[in-house]
C-alpha positions, 0 to 999 in steps of 0.5 A: 516444493518452492525455492525459498527465493521464490517465496514472498516474505511479509511483515504485517502491521494490523491492529485488528487481531481477527483480520491480522490472524486471518492474513497470517494464516492465509500467507502461511498456507500459501506455498508462495508466501510466508508471514515472518512477523505480525504486529498490532501497531506502530510501537511493537513494529518499530521495536523489531524494525531493524531486525527484520527484512521482508520482501513486503510490509503489509500495513493498515492505515489506522493503527491504535497507536499511530498512523500507517501512512507515517509508518510507510514514510518512516520505512521509505526513509530507512529502506528506499528499496522496500515494498509497502502495501496498504490494506485498509478500509479507507477509500477516500481520495485524500487518504489514497493520495497521501498513502501513495505520495508517502511511499505506498507501492500498492493499495488494496481494500480489506474487502478484497478476496483472498485470491486478490490479496495474494495476487497483489503480493505477487504483482508487487514483488514482480514490479507492479503497483497493485490496487483494488479496482475501486482505488485504481478508478479513483486514481485514474479519475483524479489523474484526469481531473489534474490533467484537465485542470492543467490543460485549462490553465495552459489554454487560458495562458494563450488567451489575450487579456480581452479574451480572458 
């Protein structure tokens, strides 16, 4: 039997009732995780926010009554040490960047396997920053583009006006 300190407690904010139910079942069937709350949207979650203290908040981006990224930003202003995992269908660069810059500690896609989802929770709790492979590739590519642009700008500054 697992020590309760080893069990990862999770609160889910997900508007798709089928997916939400599947994740609740997955977490409660795993001996290392437990779902201590599952909410369909921003408003129902905010009503209980002060009464819950999970290890990880599992949040979708598009909620019927709000934006999950704004919810993460709120959580981070209230509890800086709280971990937030995005689980979504959105994989565009702007959404990934915004979620990570507003405080998401991990970013996985809903098409991840159940094993990958459970591993993401363990990795996050252990201090990592889990990302679906596709998202990790986007982040690396984006970082390289920013780095290359900065290098180019730095190089241009070293050129004389005639060379420019």
